[in-house]
Chimera marker file (.cmm) of the C-alpha trace (Angstrom):
<marker_set name="trace">
<marker id="1" x="5.871" y="-31.636" z="-42.495" r="1" g="1" b="0" radius="0.5"/>
<marker id="2" x="5.299" y="-30.750" z="-46.088" r="1" g="1" b="0" radius="0.5"/>
<marker id="3" x="6.291" y="-33.801" z="-48.083" r="1" g="1" b="0" radius="0.5"/>
<marker id="4" x="7.483" y="-37.354" z="-47.884" r="1" g="1" b="0" radius="0.5"/>
<marker id="5" x="9.730" y="-39.348" z="-50.197" r="1" g="1" b="0" radius="0.5"/>
<marker id="6" x="8.777" y="-43.029" z="-50.204" r="1" g="1" b="0" radius="0.5"/>
<marker id="7" x="11.819" y="-45.267" z="-49.740" r="1" g="1" b="0" radius="0.5"/>
<marker id="8" x="12.863" y="-47.018" z="-52.921" r="1" g="1" b="0" radius="0.5"/>
<marker id="9" x="13.592" y="-50.248" z="-51.086" r="1" g="1" b="0" radius="0.5"/>
<marker id="10" x="15.807" y="-49.045" z="-48.242" r="1" g="1" b="0" radius="0.5"/>
<marker id="11" x="15.044" y="-48.365" z="-44.603" r="1" g="1" b="0" radius="0.5"/>
<marker id="12" x="15.347" y="-44.557" z="-44.603" r="1" g="1" b="0" radius="0.5"/>
<marker id="13" x="13.412" y="-41.731" z="-46.190" r="1" g="1" b="0" radius="0.5"/>
<marker id="14" x="13.465" y="-37.947" z="-46.285" r="1" g="1" b="0" radius="0.5"/>
<marker id="15" x="10.633" y="-35.735" z="-45.060" r="1" g="1" b="0" radius="0.5"/>
<marker id="16" x="10.375" y="-32.125" z="-46.218" r="1" g="1" b="0" radius="0.5"/>
<marker id="17" x="9.851" y="-29.533" z="-43.507" r="1" g="1" b="0" radius="0.5"/>
<marker id="18" x="7.753" y="-26.398" z="-43.831" r="1" g="1" b="0" radius="0.5"/>
<marker id="19" x="9.618" y="-23.592" z="-45.539" r="1" g="1" b="0" radius="0.5"/>
<marker id="20" x="11.976" y="-21.678" z="-43.284" r="1" g="1" b="0" radius="0.5"/>
<marker id="21" x="12.449" y="-24.410" z="-40.662" r="1" g="1" b="0" radius="0.5"/>
<marker id="22" x="16.095" y="-25.239" z="-39.957" r="1" g="1" b="0" radius="0.5"/>
<marker id="23" x="16.594" y="-29.005" z="-40.118" r="1" g="1" b="0" radius="0.5"/>
<marker id="24" x="19.264" y="-29.094" z="-37.393" r="1" g="1" b="0" radius="0.5"/>
<marker id="25" x="17.117" y="-27.113" z="-34.968" r="1" g="1" b="0" radius="0.5"/>
<marker id="26" x="14.090" y="-29.284" z="-35.785" r="1" g="1" b="0" radius="0.5"/>
<marker id="27" x="16.029" y="-32.513" z="-35.183" r="1" g="1" b="0" radius="0.5"/>
<marker id="28" x="17.366" y="-31.185" z="-31.861" r="1" g="1" b="0" radius="0.5"/>
<marker id="29" x="13.914" y="-30.094" z="-30.669" r="1" g="1" b="0" radius="0.5"/>
<marker id="30" x="12.356" y="-33.397" z="-31.714" r="1" g="1" b="0" radius="0.5"/>
<marker id="31" x="14.913" y="-35.345" z="-29.695" r="1" g="1" b="0" radius="0.5"/>
<marker id="32" x="14.764" y="-33.018" z="-26.667" r="1" g="1" b="0" radius="0.5"/>
<marker id="33" x="10.971" y="-32.689" z="-26.490" r="1" g="1" b="0" radius="0.5"/>
<marker id="34" x="9.789" y="-36.058" z="-27.800" r="1" g="1" b="0" radius="0.5"/>
<marker id="35" x="12.671" y="-38.516" z="-27.557" r="1" g="1" b="0" radius="0.5"/>
<marker id="36" x="12.508" y="-39.112" z="-31.318" r="1" g="1" b="0" radius="0.5"/>
<marker id="37" x="15.802" y="-39.258" z="-33.230" r="1" g="1" b="0" radius="0.5"/>
<marker id="38" x="16.024" y="-38.074" z="-36.836" r="1" g="1" b="0" radius="0.5"/>
<marker id="39" x="18.939" y="-36.719" z="-38.813" r="1" g="1" b="0" radius="0.5"/>
<marker id="40" x="18.896" y="-33.173" z="-40.166" r="1" g="1" b="0" radius="0.5"/>
<marker id="41" x="18.950" y="-32.846" z="-43.932" r="1" g="1" b="0" radius="0.5"/>
<marker id="42" x="21.759" y="-30.325" z="-43.524" r="1" g="1" b="0" radius="0.5"/>
<marker id="43" x="24.070" y="-33.290" z="-42.871" r="1" g="1" b="0" radius="0.5"/>
<marker id="44" x="23.246" y="-34.591" z="-46.362" r="1" g="1" b="0" radius="0.5"/>
<marker id="45" x="23.355" y="-31.235" z="-48.186" r="1" g="1" b="0" radius="0.5"/>
<marker id="46" x="19.564" y="-31.329" z="-48.126" r="1" g="1" b="0" radius="0.5"/>
<marker id="47" x="18.556" y="-28.400" z="-45.901" r="1" g="1" b="0" radius="0.5"/>
<marker id="48" x="14.824" y="-28.165" z="-45.259" r="1" g="1" b="0" radius="0.5"/>
<marker id="49" x="14.461" y="-31.953" z="-44.976" r="1" g="1" b="0" radius="0.5"/>
<marker id="50" x="14.990" y="-34.536" z="-42.226" r="1" g="1" b="0" radius="0.5"/>
<marker id="51" x="15.955" y="-38.177" z="-42.621" r="1" g="1" b="0" radius="0.5"/>
<marker id="52" x="13.908" y="-40.786" z="-40.792" r="1" g="1" b="0" radius="0.5"/>
<marker id="53" x="14.646" y="-44.471" z="-40.419" r="1" g="1" b="0" radius="0.5"/>
<marker id="54" x="12.270" y="-47.408" z="-40.490" r="1" g="1" b="0" radius="0.5"/>
<marker id="55" x="14.503" y="-49.869" z="-38.643" r="1" g="1" b="0" radius="0.5"/>
<marker id="56" x="12.221" y="-50.237" z="-35.614" r="1" g="1" b="0" radius="0.5"/>
<marker id="57" x="9.317" y="-52.570" z="-34.988" r="1" g="1" b="0" radius="0.5"/>
<marker id="58" x="5.896" y="-51.273" z="-36.037" r="1" g="1" b="0" radius="0.5"/>
<marker id="59" x="4.958" y="-50.777" z="-32.391" r="1" g="1" b="0" radius="0.5"/>
<marker id="60" x="8.045" y="-48.674" z="-31.588" r="1" g="1" b="0" radius="0.5"/>
<marker id="61" x="7.730" y="-46.677" z="-34.812" r="1" g="1" b="0" radius="0.5"/>
<marker id="62" x="4.063" y="-45.902" z="-34.105" r="1" g="1" b="0" radius="0.5"/>
<marker id="63" x="4.883" y="-44.930" z="-30.516" r="1" g="1" b="0" radius="0.5"/>
<marker id="64" x="7.525" y="-42.543" z="-31.851" r="1" g="1" b="0" radius="0.5"/>
<marker id="65" x="5.091" y="-40.937" z="-34.281" r="1" g="1" b="0" radius="0.5"/>
<marker id="66" x="2.620" y="-40.414" z="-31.424" r="1" g="1" b="0" radius="0.5"/>
<marker id="67" x="5.335" y="-38.682" z="-29.368" r="1" g="1" b="0" radius="0.5"/>
<marker id="68" x="6.308" y="-36.666" z="-32.475" r="1" g="1" b="0" radius="0.5"/>
<marker id="69" x="2.823" y="-35.109" z="-32.538" r="1" g="1" b="0" radius="0.5"/>
<marker id="70" x="3.675" y="-33.355" z="-29.256" r="1" g="1" b="0" radius="0.5"/>
<marker id="71" x="6.532" y="-31.340" z="-30.820" r="1" g="1" b="0" radius="0.5"/>
<marker id="72" x="6.271" y="-27.589" z="-30.259" r="1" g="1" b="0" radius="0.5"/>
<marker id="73" x="8.437" y="-25.364" z="-32.434" r="1" g="1" b="0" radius="0.5"/>
<link id1="1" id2="2" r="1" g="1" b="0" radius="0.2"/>
<link id1="2" id2="3" r="1" g="1" b="0" radius="0.2"/>
<link id1="3" id2="4" r="1" g="1" b="0" radius="0.2"/>
<link id1="4" id2="5" r="1" g="1" b="0" radius="0.2"/>
<link id1="5" id2="6" r="1" g="1" b="0" radius="0.2"/>
<link id1="6" id2="7" r="1" g="1" b="0" radius="0.2"/>
<link id1="7" id2="8" r="1" g="1" b="0" radius="0.2"/>
<link id1="8" id2="9" r="1" g="1" b="0" radius="0.2"/>
<link id1="9" id2="10" r="1" g="1" b="0" radius="0.2"/>
<link id1="10" id2="11" r="1" g="1" b="0" radius="0.2"/>
<link id1="11" id2="12" r="1" g="1" b="0" radius="0.2"/>
<link id1="12" id2="13" r="1" g="1" b="0" radius="0.2"/>
<link id1="13" id2="14" r="1" g="1" b="0" radius="0.2"/>
<link id1="14" id2="15" r="1" g="1" b="0" radius="0.2"/>
<link id1="15" id2="16" r="1" g="1" b="0" radius="0.2"/>
<link id1="16" id2="17" r="1" g="1" b="0" radius="0.2"/>
<link id1="17" id2="18" r="1" g="1" b="0" radius="0.2"/>
<link id1="18" id2="19" r="1" g="1" b="0" radius="0.2"/>
<link id1="19" id2="20" r="1" g="1" b="0" radius="0.2"/>
<link id1="20" id2="21" r="1" g="1" b="0" radius="0.2"/>
<link id1="21" id2="22" r="1" g="1" b="0" radius="0.2"/>
<link id1="22" id2="23" r="1" g="1" b="0" radius="0.2"/>
<link id1="23" id2="24" r="1" g="1" b="0" radius="0.2"/>
<link id1="24" id2="25" r="1" g="1" b="0" radius="0.2"/>
<link id1="25" id2="26" r="1" g="1" b="0" radius="0.2"/>
<link id1="26" id2="27" r="1" g="1" b="0" radius="0.2"/>
<link id1="27" id2="28" r="1" g="1" b="0" radius="0.2"/>
<link id1="28" id2="29" r="1" g="1" b="0" radius="0.2"/>
<link id1="29" id2="30" r="1" g="1" b="0" radius="0.2"/>
<link id1="30" id2="31" r="1" g="1" b="0" radius="0.2"/>
<link id1="31" id2="32" r="1" g="1" b="0" radius="0.2"/>
<link id1="32" id2="33" r="1" g="1" b="0" radius="0.2"/>
<link id1="33" id2="34" r="1" g="1" b="0" radius="0.2"/>
<link id1="34" id2="35" r="1" g="1" b="0" radius="0.2"/>
<link id1="35" id2="36" r="1" g="1" b="0" radius="0.2"/>
<link id1="36" id2="37" r="1" g="1" b="0" radius="0.2"/>
<link id1="37" id2="38" r="1" g="1" b="0" radius="0.2"/>
<link id1="38" id2="39" r="1" g="1" b="0" radius="0.2"/>
<link id1="39" id2="40" r="1" g="1" b="0" radius="0.2"/>
<link id1="40" id2="41" r="1" g="1" b="0" radius="0.2"/>
<link id1="41" id2="42" r="1" g="1" b="0" radius="0.2"/>
<link id1="42" id2="43" r="1" g="1" b="0" radius="0.2"/>
<link id1="43" id2="44" r="1" g="1" b="0" radius="0.2"/>
<link id1="44" id2="45" r="1" g="1" b="0" radius="0.2"/>
<link id1="45" id2="46" r="1" g="1" b="0" radius="0.2"/>
<link id1="46" id2="47" r="1" g="1" b="0" radius="0.2"/>
<link id1="47" id2="48" r="1" g="1" b="0" radius="0.2"/>
<link id1="48" id2="49" r="1" g="1" b="0" radius="0.2"/>
<link id1="49" id2="50" r="1" g="1" b="0" radius="0.2"/>
<link id1="50" id2="51" r="1" g="1" b="0" radius="0.2"/>
<link id1="51" id2="52" r="1" g="1" b="0" radius="0.2"/>
<link id1="52" id2="53" r="1" g="1" b="0" radius="0.2"/>
<link id1="53" id2="54" r="1" g="1" b="0" radius="0.2"/>
<link id1="54" id2="55" r="1" g="1" b="0" radius="0.2"/>
<link id1="55" id2="56" r="1" g="1" b="0" radius="0.2"/>
<link id1="56" id2="57" r="1" g="1" b="0" radius="0.2"/>
<link id1="57" id2="58" r="1" g="1" b="0" radius="0.2"/>
<link id1="58" id2="59" r="1" g="1" b="0" radius="0.2"/>
<link id1="59" id2="60" r="1" g="1" b="0" radius="0.2"/>
<link id1="60" id2="61" r="1" g="1" b="0" radius="0.2"/>
<link id1="61" id2="62" r="1" g="1" b="0" radius="0.2"/>
<link id1="62" id2="63" r="1" g="1" b="0" radius="0.2"/>
<link id1="63" id2="64" r="1" g="1" b="0" radius="0.2"/>
<link id1="64" id2="65" r="1" g="1" b="0" radius="0.2"/>
<link id1="65" id2="66" r="1" g="1" b="0" radius="0.2"/>
<link id1="66" id2="67" r="1" g="1" b="0" radius="0.2"/>
<link id1="67" id2="68" r="1" g="1" b="0" radius="0.2"/>
<link id1="68" id2="69" r="1" g="1" b="0" radius="0.2"/>
<link id1="69" id2="70" r="1" g="1" b="0" radius="0.2"/>
<link id1="70" id2="71" r="1" g="1" b="0" radius="0.2"/>
<link id1="71" id2="72" r="1" g="1" b="0" radius="0.2"/>
<link id1="72" id2="73" r="1" g="1" b="0" radius="0.2"/>
</marker_set>
């Protein structure tokens, strides 16, 4: 990840991916390898970013970020 946009009061935010990484491929790999669901920025005309949600409990969100660390591109 390269950057993070702090939510302005909502429950979603966008995270910038390293240059050259396809957001759809990244989202698919993250779900397949780690069981973590994000939406590709491509769906929002924002290629190179992914959208993450904060609608889970702190415990579930932290568990997801730990699984996310295991992602292999």
